[in-house]
C-alpha positions, 0 to 999 in steps of 0.5 A: 529513521528511514522508512526502511527501518520501521519494523513490520510484520507480514500477514502471516506474522513474520518480521519484515520491513520495507528494507526487504524491498530496498532498490524497488519502487513500491506502492503502499496501499491501505486495503479492505475487503468489504469496501466499495473500492475493494475492486481496486485489488484487481488493478493493483494486481495488474500493476504487480504483474505488469511491473514486477520484473522491472523492480516494482511491487505493491504492498498491501496493509489491511486496515479496519479503521474505515467503517469496519470494512476489514473485519477478517482475520489474517487467514480470512484476508489472505484467502479473500485476496487470493481467491477473489482477486488472485493477489500475489503481492505481499500483504502485511498485518492489519494496522491502523493508519490514523489516530493514536494507534497509527502505525509508525510507517503511516506516521511517516507516510501521512506527512506527505502531501497529495497533488493538491498539497494536502498532507495528514490523515488517510481519508479512506481505504485504498490511499496510495503512496509511491516510494522510490528505490531509495526509500523516499516518498515520491507521491500520494494518491487519494483512494478514488485514484484508480491503480491504473490511472495515467497519473499513478502509472506515470509516477511508477514508470518515472522511477523504475530502476533502469 
């Protein structure tokens, strides 16, 4: 199964899939509103603004698996993200990224190794996966990698559509 074929739902509950973004470079991030890393939303939004017209988008996946740091409802998450950080990139329904209830999307993503060769469970909120225009996973960046870090920007820019 391609990543494009895995059923998803938007934060508003509408059916969706990564196939809706086929041909774009994607940055998938498990997000949380009450985490020490939550300020990364600002950098994610700057990436969105900087590269959106070049065939790129950030996709946020709220997750409450790490110390209950995303307890809100869909409406509360949307309001927090838009009013606090001006988030304009798409957000999806709250999912699990690890364990028995792991969403099928993250079952696929977590098979990808990071720069140190480590695959497996997402380690915390704000883990990032770069997906190419063909749906292939191009890179995995751990939570403490800032959205505007040199290595993450290089991975995005190297694969943007011409």
